[in-house]
C-alpha positions in Angstrom: -7.8 -19.1 -71.5 -8.2 -15.8 -69.7 -6.7 -15.7 -66.2 -9.2 -14.7 -63.5 -8.4 -11.8 -61.2 -10.0 -11.0 -57.9 -12.2 -7.9 -57.4 -9.6 -6.4 -55.1 -6.8 -6.7 -57.7 -9.0 -5.3 -60.4 -9.9 -2.3 -58.2 -6.3 -1.7 -57.4 -5.4 -1.8 -61.1 -8.2 0.6 -61.9 -7.1 3.1 -59.3 -3.6 3.0 -60.5 -4.7 3.8 -64.0 -7.2 6.4 -63.0 -5.0 8.4 -60.6 -2.2 10.2 -62.5 1.3 10.3 -61.0 2.2 13.8 -59.7 4.1 15.9 -62.2 7.4 17.6 -61.3 5.5 20.9 -60.9 2.9 19.3 -58.6 5.8 17.9 -56.5 7.4 21.3 -56.4 4.2 23.1 -55.3 3.7 20.5 -52.5 7.3 20.9 -51.4 7.0 24.7 -51.3 3.7 24.5 -49.3 5.3 22.2 -46.8 8.4 24.4 -46.5 6.2 27.5 -46.0 4.3 25.9 -43.2 7.6 24.9 -41.5 8.9 28.5 -41.9 5.7 30.0 -40.7 5.7 27.8 -37.6 9.3 28.5 -36.9 8.7 32.3 -37.1 5.6 32.1 -34.9 7.5 30.1 -32.2 10.5 32.5 -32.3 8.2 35.5 -31.9 6.5 33.7 -29.0 9.9 33.1 -27.3 10.9 36.7 -27.6 7.6 37.8 -26.3 7.9 35.6 -23.2 11.5 36.7 -22.6 10.4 40.4 -22.7 7.5 39.7 -20.4 9.7 37.9 -17.8 12.3 40.6 -17.9 9.7 43.3 -17.3 7.3 41.6 -14.9 8.9 38.4 -13.7 8.1 34.7 -14.3 4.7 34.8 -12.7 2.2 35.2 -15.5 -0.8 35.8 -13.2 1.1 38.6 -11.4 1.6 40.3 -14.8 -2.1 40.0 -15.6 -2.9 41.9 -12.3 -0.4 44.7 -13.1 -1.0 45.6 -16.7 -3.9 46.1 -19.0 -3.4 43.9 -22.0 -4.6 44.8 -25.6 -6.1 41.4 -25.9 -7.8 38.8 -23.6 -5.7 36.8 -21.2 -6.5 33.7 -23.2 -5.3 35.3 -26.4 -2.1 36.5 -24.8 -1.4 33.1 -23.5 -1.7 31.7 -27.0 0.6 34.3 -28.3 3.3 33.7 -25.7 3.0 29.9 -26.1 3.2 30.1 -29.9 -0.2 28.4 -30.5 -1.3 31.6 -32.3 0.6 34.3 -34.2 0.4 38.0 -33.3 0.6 40.7 -35.9 2.8 43.8 -36.0 0.1 46.0 -34.4 0.1 43.8 -31.4 3.9 43.7 -31.4 3.8 47.5 -31.0 1.4 47.2 -28.1 3.4 44.5 -26.4 6.6 46.4 -26.9 5.1 49.4 -25.0 4.1 47.1 -22.1 7.4 45.3 -21.8 9.9 48.1 -22.6 11.3 46.7 -25.8 11.0 47.6 -29.5 8.4 46.1 -31.8 11.2 45.4 -34.3 12.8 43.1 -31.7 9.6 41.2 -30.9 8.5 40.8 -34.5 11.7 40.5 -36.4 14.3 39.5 -33.7 17.9 40.7 -33.4 18.8 39.2 -36.7 16.7 40.2 -39.7 18.7 38.2 -42.3 16.3 35.3 -42.5 15.8 35.6 -46.3 12.0 35.3 -46.0 11.2 39.0 -45.6 10.5 41.2 -42.6 7.7 43.6 -41.9 8.8 47.2 -41.6 6.6 50.0 -40.1 6.3 53.0 -42.4 6.0 56.4 -40.9 6.3 60.0 -42.1 9.6 62.0 -42.2 8.1 64.3 -39.5 7.7 61.3 -37.2 11.3 60.3 -37.9 12.4 63.5 -36.3 10.5 62.8 -33.1 11.7 59.2 -33.0 15.3 60.4 -32.6 14.5 61.2 -29.0 12.4 58.3 -27.9 12.8 54.5 -27.6 10.6 53.0 -30.3 7.8 53.3 -32.8 4.3 53.6 -31.4 1.2 52.2 -33.0 -0.3 55.6 -33.7 2.8 56.5 -35.7 2.5 53.7 -38.2 0.9 54.5 -41.6 1.3 51.0 -42.9 3.8 48.2 -43.1 5.9 46.8 -46.0 7.7 43.5 -46.3 11.3 43.4 -47.5 13.8 40.6 -47.8 17.6 40.4 -48.0 18.2 43.2 -45.5 21.2 43.0 -43.1 20.8 42.9 -39.4 19.4 46.2 -38.0 16.5 48.2 -36.6 14.5 49.0 -39.8 11.9 51.6 -40.4 10.3 52.9 -43.6 10.0 56.7 -44.2 7.8 58.4 -46.8 9.9 60.9 -48.8 8.7 64.5 -48.8 9.9 66.9 -51.4 12.2 66.6 -54.5 15.7 67.2 -53.0 16.6 63.6 -53.7 14.4 62.9 -56.7 17.1 61.3 -58.8 16.9 58.2 -56.6 13.8 58.8 -54.5 10.9 60.9 -55.9 8.3 62.4 -53.6 6.0 59.8 -51.9 8.5 57.0 -52.4 9.6 55.0 -49.4 13.1 54.6 -48.1 14.1 51.8 -45.8 16.4 53.1 -43.0 18.6 51.1 -40.7 18.6 53.0 -37.4 21.5 51.0 -36.0 23.8 52.1 -38.9 25.0 55.6 -38.0 28.6 55.4 -39.3 29.0 58.1 -41.9 30.6 57.0 -45.2 31.4 59.2 -48.2 28.7 59.2 -50.9 26.3 57.1 -48.9 22.7 58.1 -48.1 21.3 59.0 -44.6 18.5 60.5 -42.7 19.6 63.3 -40.4 17.8 64.9 -37.5 18.5 68.2 -35.6 17.6 69.2 -32.1 14.3 70.7 -33.2 13.2 67.2 -34.5 13.5 68.3 -38.1 14.6 65.5 -40.4 16.1 65.4 -43.8 17.2 62.8 -46.3 20.5 63.6 -48.0 23.7 62.2 -49.4 26.8 62.6 -47.2 30.0 64.1 -48.5 33.0 64.2 -46.2 35.2 66.9 -47.7 34.1 69.2 -46.3 31.5 67.4 -44.2 28.1 68.3 -45.6 24.7 66.9 -46.6 24.1 67.2 -50.3 20.9 66.9 -52.4 20.7 64.5 -55.3 18.1 66.3 -57.4 17.2 67.6 -60.8 16.1 70.8 -59.0 19.0 73.3 -59.0 17.5 75.3 -56.1 18.5 72.7 -53.5 21.8 73.5 -51.8 24.2 71.5 -49.6 23.9 71.8 -45.9 27.1 71.9 -43.8 27.3 69.4 -41.0 27.0 70.9 -37.5 27.0 69.6 -33.9 23.3 70.1 -33.9 22.8 67.5 -36.6 22.6 63.8 -35.7 22.4 60.7 -37.9 19.0 59.0 -37.7 20.1 56.0 -39.8 21.5 54.9 -43.1 19.2 54.5 -46.2 19.7 51.1 -47.9 16.6 50.6 -50.1 14.3 53.0 -52.1 10.8 51.8 -53.1 9.0 53.7 -55.9 5.8 53.0 -57.7 6.1 52.9 -61.5 
C-alpha cells in the first residue's frame, strides 16, 4: 500500500529537489557582495561625516546660512544628501567642497588615515603642477589629469605625479606614475623623493646624504647629481611606481 501525501508536502519535496543547495563558491560570492556593500556604506558615511565637520568649521552649524553665503557646485538637495550620507560624492566634488571649506580633498575623500586596506583614490597631476603645489594648500580640480586607486598605503597626503624624462628610468620610465606622500619629508639615505625649488621647478631623484645630493637612477650617463641647497625643499617621499607593461 502506497502512503498518501498531501499536495503541500509533495510541492515542498519537489522544490527541495529542484533547487540546488548553494555551492561553497556561491556562498563566497554572496559573502563578498554583502561585505562590499557594508564597506561601501561605511566609506560613504565617513565621507559624509568629514564633509559636515568641514562645513561646520568653515560656516557654522546653520546649514541654511551656509547656503546663503556660498555657491555650491551642486543643488542644495544634492549637497544635503552628500552631507547626510544618503548619497556618495566623487573625488571631483571632494575637490570643489575642499575649496569651499578650506580643507584638502584628500582629507574629505580619504580621511586622516588612509590605511583601510580597501584602496584610496589618488589625484594624478603633472610634475610641473607639483612644483606649484609646494606653495599652496591643496590640489584644485583643474590640476587633476585623472585618478588612480591604490591600496596598502600608509597614512599620508598622497598625490600621483607623471614622470617626465629618463633621469630615473631604472625604476620609473617616462610617463610612469609615482605615488608621493606629501607628509613624509624626512630625508633618508638611498630613498626616493620629489624636490622643489623656489622657482616651482620639481625633480624626482634619489637622495644621498654624504655629501647631501640628489642623484639620478638612470641608464643615461648624461644625468649628473645635484648638490642639495637651501633653495631646494622636499615635496614628498616616493613610495610606489606604476608602469605600463
